[in-house]
N, C-alpha and C positions, 0 to 999 in steps of 0.2 A: 471311298477306296474299295476296290473289289478284292476278295480273298482267293478267287479261283481263276484258272485259265480256261477259256472256252467253256463256260458253264453250260451252254446248250447241248454240248456233246457229252460232257462228263456227268451232268446232273439232269435226268429226264424231266420233262414237264410234269409238275406235280399234279396237275388236274388229270392228265392222261393216266398217270400212275394210280391215282386214287380211284379213277373209274374202272380201270382193269382189276384193281384189288377188290372193289365192290362186286364186280361181275363174277369173280372167282369165289367170293365168300358167300354170296347169297344162297346158292344151292345148298351149301353146308348148313347155313342157318335154318334153312327150311326143313332140314332133316334132323329130327330130335335124336337120332342115333349117332350123330357126329359132334365132336368138340374141336376147339382150337388145338392145333398141334404145336408142341414146343420144338423150336428149331435151333440147332447150334450154328452160329454164324461166326466165321473166322475172318479177322482183319488181315488184309494184305497191303502193306505199304508199297508205294511205287518203287520200282527197281532203281530209278534215279531219284534221289530226294527232291521232292517238289512240294514246297510248303503250301501251295495253292490246291493241292489234290490230296490233302490229308484230313479233311473235315469228316467228322463222325457220320454225317448224313449223306455222304457220297455213296450211292448204292453200289457202284462198281468196286469199291474198296472192300466190300463184304462178299463172302462166299458161303451159301448162295447169296445172290445179289439182293441188296436191300438192307437198310440199317435194321438192327435187331429191335424188337418191340419189348413190351413189358413182360411177355411170357418167354422171350428168347434168351439164349445164353450167348454172351459175347466172349470170344476166344482170341487171345493175342499170342500167337505162336511163332511169329517171324523173328529171325535172328537180327542182331545189330541194333543200332539206335534209330529210333524214329519217333514221330510225334502224332498225336491224335488231337485235332483242334476242335474247339467249340466257339461259337459266337452267337449273336442274337438271332440269327436265322436258324441255327442248329437248335437253339433253345436248351432245355434241360431234359434230356431223354431218361427213360426208365427202362431197366432190363431186369431179367430174372437172376442169372448167375454171371459172375465175371471170373474168367480164368486167364492167368498169364503164365505160360509155360516156358517161354524163352524170350530172348531179346531184352532191350531196355527202352520201353516206351515212355514217353513223356506226355501226360495229359495236361493240356494248357488251354487257357482262354486267350483268344487273340482279339485285337481291336480294343477300342476304348469306349465304345458306345453301348447302350442297352443296359440290361439289368444283370445281376449276378447269375451265374450259371452253375448247375449241379448235374452230376451223373449219379442217378439213383439206382442202387443195386438191392433188389428185394430179397434175393436168396443168398447163396453162398459166394464168398469172394476168396479166390485162391491166387497167391503170388508165389511162384516157385522158380526153379531153374537157377542153380548156383552161379554166383559171380555176376549177376546182372542187377541193374538198378531201375526202379520205377520212380519217376518224379511226378508229383502232383503240383500243378501250379507253376506259373512263371512270373516275371516281374512286370505284368501288365497292371493297369489301374483297376481292373475288375477281378474279383476272386473266382476261382474255380473250386468247387467243393465236390468230393466223392462221398455220397451217403451210402454206408453199408448197413442195411437193415438186418441181415442175417449174420452168421458167423464168418469171420475172416481169418484166413490162415496165411501166414507169411513164412515160407521155408526156402532157404537157399537164395533169398532175395533181400535187397534193401529197398524198403518202401519209404521214399523220402517225401515229406510234406515241406514244400519250400515257401518262399516269402509270401506269395499271394495264393497259396494253396491251403485247403482245409479238408479234413476228413471227419466223418462221424461213423462210429462203429457200434454195433450191438455188443458183439464180443470179438476181440481180435487175439488170435494165438500166434505168437512169434516163435518160430521154431517148431518142428514136428519130427518125430522119429530121430534119426541121426543127422538130420539136416538143420543147419543153423538158419537164422533169419534176423532181420533188423528192422525196427520201426524207428524212423529218424525224423526229427524236425531240424532243419538247418538254418532256421531264422527265428528270431524272437517274435516275429509277426505271424508265424505259422500257427495253426490251431488244430487241435485234435479233441473231439468229444467222443467218449465211449462209455458203454455200460461196464465193460470189463476189459482190461489189457493184461495179457498173460505172456511173459517172456519164458520160453521153455516149458510150456504147459503140457506137452505130450512127448516128453523125452528128447527135446532138442539139445543140441550140444553147443554151448557158448552162444546162445541167442542173446540179442542185445536190444535194449531200449535206450536211445540216445536223444534226449530232448533238450532243445534250447528254446522252444516255443511255449505256447500256452496250452496246457493239457488239463482236461476235465474228464475224470473217469470214476465210475462207482468203485471198481476194484482195480488195483494194480498188483499183479503177482509176478514175482521174480523167482524163477526156479521153484514152482509149486507142485510139480508132478513127481510121482514116486520114482519115475525112471529118468528124470532130468539129471544130467551130469553137472552142468554149470550154466548159469545165466547172469547177465549183467545189465544194470540200469544206471544210466548217468543222467542226472538232471543238472544241466549247466545253463546258467542265466535264464532259468525257466520260471514259469509261474504254474505250479502243479496243484490241482485239487483232486482229491480222491476220497472214497469212503473207507476202503480197506487197502492196506499196503502190506503185502506178504513177501518176505524174502527168505527163500530156502526153508519153507515150512512144511516139508513132507519128507518121508524117508529117503535118504540117499540123494537129496536134492540140495545142491549148494548154490547160493546166489550172492551177488554183490550189489549193493545200492550205493551210489555215489551222489552226494549233494554238493555240486561244484560251486565255484565262485558266483555270487550274486543270485543263486537259485533260491526260489521261495516255494516250499512244499507244504500244503495244508492237507492233513489227513484227518478226517473228521471222526472216525470211529476206532479202528484197530490197526496197529502196526505190530507185526510178528517177525522176529529174526530167528532163524533156525527152528528145528523141531525136536531133535533128540541128540544124543551124543555122537551120532554118525553124520550129523547134518551141520553144514557151515552156512549160516545165514549172516552175512556181513553187511554192515552199514557204515558209510563214511560221510562225514560232514566236513568240508574244507572251507578255508578262507572266510568269505562273507556269506556262505550259504546259510539257509534258514529252513528248518523243518519243524513243523508243529503237528502233533498227533494227539488224539484224545486218550489213547492207551498204548502202552508199549510193553510187549512181552518178549523176553529173550529166553528161548528154550535151548537145551542141549549145547551145541557149539555156536549158538547165536552170539554175535558180537556187534558192538557199536563203537566206532572210533570217531571221536569228535576232535578234529584237529584245528578247528576254527569255526567261525560262525556261531550258530545257536541251534539247540535241540530242545524242544519244549514238549512235555507230556502233561496232558490235561486231567480232567476229572475222572477219566477211566482208569487211571492209576498206573503204577509201574511194578512189574514183576520180573525180577532178574534171576535166572539160573545159568546165565552164560557169562559174558564178559563185557564190561563197559570201560573204555579207555578215553579219558578226558585229557587232551593235550593242547590247551590254548583257547578252546571255545567256551561256550556257556551251555550248561546242561541244567534245565529247569524241570521239576516234576512236582505233581500234586500227590501226596501220599494217600494210600487207600487203606482199607481195613485188612486186606490180605497181606501175607508175607511180602515184604518189599525190600529188595536189594539188601538182604542181610549178609553178613560176612560168611555165614555157614551155607548160604544158598547160591550166591553168585559172587563174582569178583569185580572189583572196581579198581582200575589202575588210574590213579590220580597223578598225572604228570604236572599239569598246570591248568589254569583257566578257572572258571567259576562253576561250582555245583550249587544249585539253588533249589531248596525244598519249600514249596509255596503253601503247604497245608498249614492251617491255623492250629492244628492239634500239636501237642508237645512232641518233641523228638528225643531220642536217647542214643547213646553211643554204645549200646550193647552189641555184641557180635552174634546174637541169636535170632536175627530177623525181626519180624513184626514191624513196628514203626521205627526200627533201628536206622541210624545213620552211620553205624560203624564202618560200613563199606566206603565211606567218603575218604578214608585216610589210607587205605590200601595196605596190602600185605600184613594184615592184622596189627599194624602199628598205628596207634592213635596219635598221629602227628600231622599238623598243618604247617607245611614248610613254605618257603618263598615261592611266589607265583601260584599258590593255591588259594582260592577264595571259596569259602563255605558260607552260604546265606540261608538262614532259617527264618520262617515267618513267625515262629513263636518261641517258646521256652525250650532250652536244651536241658534235659534231665541227664546229668552226668552219672553214668552207672560204673564206668571204668575210667581210669586216669586218661586225661586228654592233654596233649602238649601242643601249645600254640607257639611255634618257633619260626617266625618270619612270614607267616601267611596271614590270611584275613578271615575272621570269623564274625558274622553278623547274626544277631538273634534278638529276641525280646527279653530274655532273662536266662539265668543259670540256676539250677538247683545243685546242691553239693559242690559249691565253688572250690572247696579244698582239693577236689580232684583235678582242677585246672592248673596246669603247669604253664604259666604265662611267662615265656622267656623273651619273646620279641614278636613283632608283627602288630596287627591292629585288631582290637576287640571292639566291635561296633554294636550299639543297641538300636533297635528299630525306632524307639521313641524315647521320651524323657526317662532318665534313670537316676539312681542314687547310689552312693558308696557310703556304707555305714553299718552299724552293728547288726541290724535286722535285715539287711539287704543281701542280694545275691553275692556280692563281692566281699562281704565282711567289713569289719571296721578298720582293717589295716591292709593297705595295698602298697607294695613296693614295685613300682613300675620300672622295669629294667630298661637299659639303653635300647633305643630303636623300637620301643613299644608305644602303642597308642590306645587309649580308651576314648571312644567317640560315640556320638549319637547320629542316627540318620536324620531325624528331626527332633526338635524339643531340646530340653535343658539337661544339664548334668549337675548334680548336687552332691557335695561332700558334707555329710551330716555332722552334727555337733560332736558325736562320739567317735568320729573317724579321723584317721591320719593317712595321708597319701604322700608317698615319696616319689618324686618324678626325677628319674636319673638323667644323666647327660644323653641327649638325643631322644628321650621319651616325651610324650605329650598327652594332655587332656584336651580333646577337641570336640566339644558339643556343637551341634548345629546352631543352637540358640545360646542363651546365657549360661555362664558357669557361676554357680552359687557355692561359696565356701563358708560353711558353718562350723567346720572343724579346723584341722590343720593341714596345710599343704606346704611341703618343703621341696623347693627346686634345688637340684643337686648337680648342676653342670651348666656351662655357658649355652648349651643347645637344649637344655630342658625347657619345656614350653607349655604354657596355658594359652590355647588358641581357639576361642569361640569363633564360629564362622560369621554369625550375624549379630549376636547379642553382646552385652558387656560382661565383664568379670565383676562379680559382686562379693565383697568381703564383708560378711555380716558381723554385727556387734559381738565381740568376744572371740571371733575367729582369728586365725593367724596365717599369714603368708610370709614365708621366709626363704632365704637362700639366694642363689645366683641362677639366672636363667632369663627367659623372655616371657613376658605377659602380653599376649595379644598376637594378632595376625595382621595381614595387610588390610583387612577390612574391619578390624576392631575399632570401635568408636571411643570407648572409655573403660576405665576401671573405677568402680565406686567403692571406696574404702570406708567402712564404718567400724572396722576392727583394728588389727595391728599388722603393719608391714615391718618386717625385720630385715635390715641389711646385715650381712655376715662377712664383712671384710672382702667383699667380692662385687660382682657386676650384676645388678638387677635392672632389666630394661622393660619399659612399657611402650608399646607401639601406638597406643591411644592416649587421650587425656587422662591424667590421674587426678581424681577428686578425693582429697583427704577430708572426710566429714568433720563436723563440729566436735564430736567426741572421739574421733579417730586418732591413731598415733602412727607415725613413721619413725623408726628408731634404729639404733645400731651404728655401724660404720661401714663404709665401702663406697661403691659407685652407684648412683641412681640416675637413670636416663629416661626421659620422657619428652614428647613434644611440648607438653604443657603440664604444670602441676598447679592445681587450685587448692590452696591450703586454708581450710576453715578450722582445722584442729591444731594438733601439736606435731612438731618434728623435732625429735631429740637425738642429738649426735654426741657420743661420749668417747673421748680418747681416739688416738690414731687419726687417719686422714679420711675425710668424706668429700667426694666430688659429686656435685649435682649438675647434670647437663640437661637443662630444661628452662623454658620460660616459666618463671615462678610468680604466681599471683597470690601474694600473702594477704588474705582478706582481713577485715577489721577484727575478726575473732582469732586470726591465725597467730600462733606462737612458734618461734624457732629457737631452740636452745642448743648451745655448743658448750660442752663442759669436759671436765677430766683432762684438760690439756690438749683437747682435740683441735683439729684444724678443719674448718668447713670452707670449701671453695665452691662458689656458684658461678658457672660458666654461661648462664643465660640471663636474659633481661629479668629484673626483679621489680615488681610493683609492691610497695610497702606503705599502705594508706594509714590514715589516722586510726588509732585504736590497735593496730597491729604492733607486735613487739618481736625484736630479734635480740636474744639474750646471749651474750658471750661471757662465759665464766672466767674466773681468775686463771691466768696461765693459758687460756684458750684463744683462738683467733678465728675471725670470720672474714673471708676474702671475697670481694665482689669483682669479677673480671669482665662484667658486661654492665650496661647502664642500669642505674637504680633510680627510682622515683617514688615520691610519696612522703607523707608527714609522720610515718610510724616511728616509734622510739627504738633506741638501741640501749637496752639495759645490760647489766653485768659489768664487772670491772676488767674484762679482757680487752683485747685489741680488735678494732674494726678497721679493715683496710679497703680502700677503693682504688682500683686500677683502671677504671673507666669513668664514664660520666655519672655524676650524682646530682640529682635535682630534688632538693628537699621540699617536696610538695608540688602539686599541680597548680596551686596558688600559694602565696606567701605563707610560710609556717615556721614555727619554732621547734627545732629538733634537739632532743637531749641524748647525749652520749655519756653513759655512766662510767665508762672506762676511757681507754686511749683511742684516738682517731688518727689514722694515717692516710694521707693522700699521696699515692705513688705515681710518678710520671709513667704513662700519659694520662693520669686521672684529670678530670675536668669538673670543677665545682660550679654548677649553674645557680646563680643568685638572681632572683627577681626583685626589682625595686619598684614600689608603687607609692611610697610615702616614707615617713620617718618613724612610724610606730613599729617597734621591734616585734617581729613574729606575726603581726597581723597585716602590716603593710610592706614588709620586706622579709626575705628569708634570713634566718639566723640559726646558728648552731651554738649550743651550750655543751662544752666538753669538760667533764668532771676531772679529767687527768690531763695528759699531754696531747696537744694537737700538732701533728707533724705534717708540714705542708710541702707540696711539690706540684708539678703539673701546671694546669691552667685554671685561672679564675675567669669565669665568663659572666659579666655583668649584663643584666637585661632590664631595661626600663619598660614597664608595662602600664597599661591603662592610661596612657597619655601623660605620665608623670615626668616633670622637668624639675630636678632638684635645684633649689635656690643655693647661692653661694653659702658655704658653711654648713649645709645640711649634712648631718652625720648619720651613718648606718653602721652599727656594730655587728658585723656579720658573723664573727666568731668570738666567743668568750670562753677561754680555757684556763685551767690552773697554770699551765705553762705552754709556751710556743716553741716549736722547733722547725727550722727551715722557712722557706717562703715560696710563693708561687713563681714559677719560671716565666710565665707570661700572663698578661691581663688583656682580656678582650672586652669590647663594649665600653671603654673608658671615656670616649669622646662624646660630649653632649652637644657642643657647638664650638666654633673656632676660639672662643674666649673662655671656655669652661670645660673642665675635665673632672673625672672621678679619680681622686687621689686615694691610693691604698696605703694605709699606715699600719705598721706592726709596732705595738707598744705594750709592754708587759705581756699579759696573756691574751691580748685583744687584737683583732684585725678589724680596722675601721675603714669604711669607704666614705670619703668626704668630697663634696662638690667644691672645687678650688680653681684659682687662677692658674693657668699654665706657667710654671716657673716658681710657684709658691712652695718651696721645698719644706719649710717648717709649718706650712698650712696655718699661718696666722692672719691671713686676709690681705697681706701686702707682699709685693715682689720687690725685694730690696737687697742691700749688701749682704745681709745674713744668708739669704738664699744663694747669692752668688758665691759666697765663701763655702757653703756646703757643696755646691756643684764643683768649685775649684778643687776641693780636697779629694773628690772622687773621680776627677776627670780622667777619661780613658780607662777607667776601672770597670770590670764586668761583675755580673751578679749583684747589681745594686737595685735599690728601691726608689720610690718617689722622694722620700725624705733625704735621700742621698744624691738626688739630682737626675734620676732616670724618669723623665717626664713622659716619654713615649713608650715605656715598658718593653724596650728591646733588650733589657738586661745589661746594657752598657751605657755609661755616661759619656756622651760625645757632643759633637758640634750641633746636632739637631736639638739637643736639650739646651745647650748654651743659647742657640738662636731663639728658642721658645722663651727663655728667661729674658733675653735682651729685648724681645718684642713687647714684653709685659713689664719691663723694669720700671719701677716707680708707681705701678698701678696698685690700687687698694679697693677693697670692697666697701660698701657703705657702712656707716657706723651701726646702723640697725642690724645689718647682716653680720658685722663683726661682733656685736653683742651676742647675737644668736650663736655664733661660732664659739665664743668663749664659754657661753653657758653650756653648749653641747659638749665641748671638750672637757670642761671641768678641770683644767690644769693651767699652770703658769707658763707663759712663753718667755723664752730667753730675751735678755736685753739686747739692744742694738749693739753691734760691734763698733769700736772706735777706730779700727784700723782703716787705713786709706786705700786708695786704688793700687798704689805700688805694692802694698802688702798682698792685696788680692791677686794682682798679676804675678807676683813672685811665687805664689803657691799653685798657680794653674799650670799644669804640664803643657809645654808648647805644642799645639797642634800644627800651626804654621805661623811664621812671623807676621805674615800679612793679616791673618785672622786676628791676632792679638792687637795689632796696631789699629785695626778698624773697629775693634769693639768699643772703645770710648766714644768714637764718633757715632756709632749706632745708639749707644745709650743716651748721648746728648741730644739725639734727634727725637727721643721719646718725650712725650709730655708728662708732666708730673701729676696732674690731677687724676683722681680716681675715676672709675666709670660711673656715670650717672645712673645706670641701670644694669641689670645682669647682661643685657645684650648690646649696650652702647658705651663706647669709650670716647669722651669729648677730647677735643684737641688740647695738647699740653704745651707749656712754654718750652722753647728750645734751649733755655738757659741751663747750663750744666749744673748738676748738684754739687754744692760746696764740699 
């Protein structure tokens, strides 16, 4: 693609031009009394814009004709907007001085081929003429750079470095005399490199630096001249690097520096705002802006306003005799040995945000300067209020009273803690710390509502001689574990102990009491080796609570945890105590309910062999969720089950020293694996009254099939009250059932023939009479004719009896039954069928008429084996 029209007429043949030039120059070179002459060459753009006739090296564009050389001066004096083009043919020309006195030229690289191109200016560059703009670079793929080796002055003009433009300066002065100027980058990809950039260096009025690109400069001065009235620098979305940054640092020179959104400014050596009382050097940091400087000095009316983002002062130190206003950002500084931001020297208006002192030397809150941080609290009031954060790298030596009232104070330690008025907010330590007699906070801390003591890293320890009261809404929040060696009292439902990563450890002899929350969303456990006291209120643990072998949980109230593992003692006396937790009461675990108290357990309980739950006289223990295990229940009080109770994971013998009550919908799960009480089947010994309701669930295990007459005494009590509402698992096979008999204080489970109401091994008239007397009656048992345990004696029970009428178990099985029962059976009734039928309430006439026929069809002989019934004679029984 060609960039020019009729190149043969516009651009002379280069060979001819070079030959003519040599012919003209040779005589001069031969004469030692002659030198090269410097020529001023003025650019003339075409009258009618023609982008093909605006290349730098078109001779006719220059007057005198011919592009300027390295010793010539290029002058741009045309009015209006026009362009000067460069490409690979043009190359990178070098000139002496560059002057722009009018118009708005654009220096641009055209085309996409070839290498990067630069216009090199060895001497002075001047951009003047008010109201015009010079643009460097356009949006082509190759960059155009202007290299300014000498001093550059921008007055009355806007020098704009655009997307693909770049400039290098030795020194650039923006604004001169009464004329303003502006140096601008309008794109983040634009780049400026300079030894020094001065806005308003020679008395300019409102000269401007407006950067959104990447700027590297040794010095940046904003209003640094004694005659400068006002200058402004805005760094927006920029990446700025400089050695010195001076704003309004001379007599009568006011300047403003703005660090806008997303700007990053790195100033390696010195930053100065203001000079004396008549100078206003102002700095602003907004939103996400970031400015870092090695040293910061505010003189006279120098001011720094941090409204967002961050401002960091390094090892060069901080010296304030002006005003710093922090309103939402972060101000970090490294203290030095010279007076630094003392209340008597400068002012610090702390609205909100974070003030961070990074020196490892101690700080104090004196108002007399030095290493003081008194300035951090503003208006001579030593108060850290909400939205104020003060962060110190080391110890705070309190010289005067300091009030923490809703703000945030971070440090390594405190001397003279009595001068700290801790009302609310957060006091955070940089590393592990302790509360105790010889520590910074003393042996007694009353943590007010909405107050927090925390650690940045490490643990927090309450020593053995210390007491900490944590009021409602207050908290102890170490980064790692919390160790309680003394006493911690929680005093409100929102009082909290909340380690971020470690457990809460209650050491032997230590006490945790009251109502509140122990733990955070990340707490794994609380390890108790001391005493936890409930105080008729709500104590909640967000992690597992381990109650150690010698540890105690005591008192009354509400205890909540996901899991409680009890290896020690849990003592509850008087009143009501509710435990909402899965409770693992280990072999060494002891739970005691006394003083007429009521303990209700709402979670699953594991109660293994060796463990004990003791319910004292007049007291009550209530289980509202499943309980399992072979642990004992001592004490003469009442134990109530309102859910499933499984006495052992394998058959076991459980002792209840007081009363036992099963309340519907309780379910007693009994495992049967043989006839040895306590070792082959579950059994309960109740020293007082056993009150029954709910469900009896019988479970044959280990392949056990009870023989006829096998007896299992599952409950033995001083007295019985009530009966099970239903029985599950009673059917062994079609001809064998598990009969449940209530007799005296015992509950027996016996393998019997269906219909054998008196469980004597034979189904006969006696059983029919028992059924007849209870026919159509509810709430009946096996011995009263309820053979299917549906709580009513009905036709299905009569049918079971009819089908087995006249059947008997073997003599051997009968002998075993009599031996097991150990009691006499009633003699056979002499009444006849008429008497039997007369006492059976009539279900239907047809049923009663067909009953004798059904009975006559049964055979009389007993079954030859537990699983086989031989054919019987059809002759009716006399």
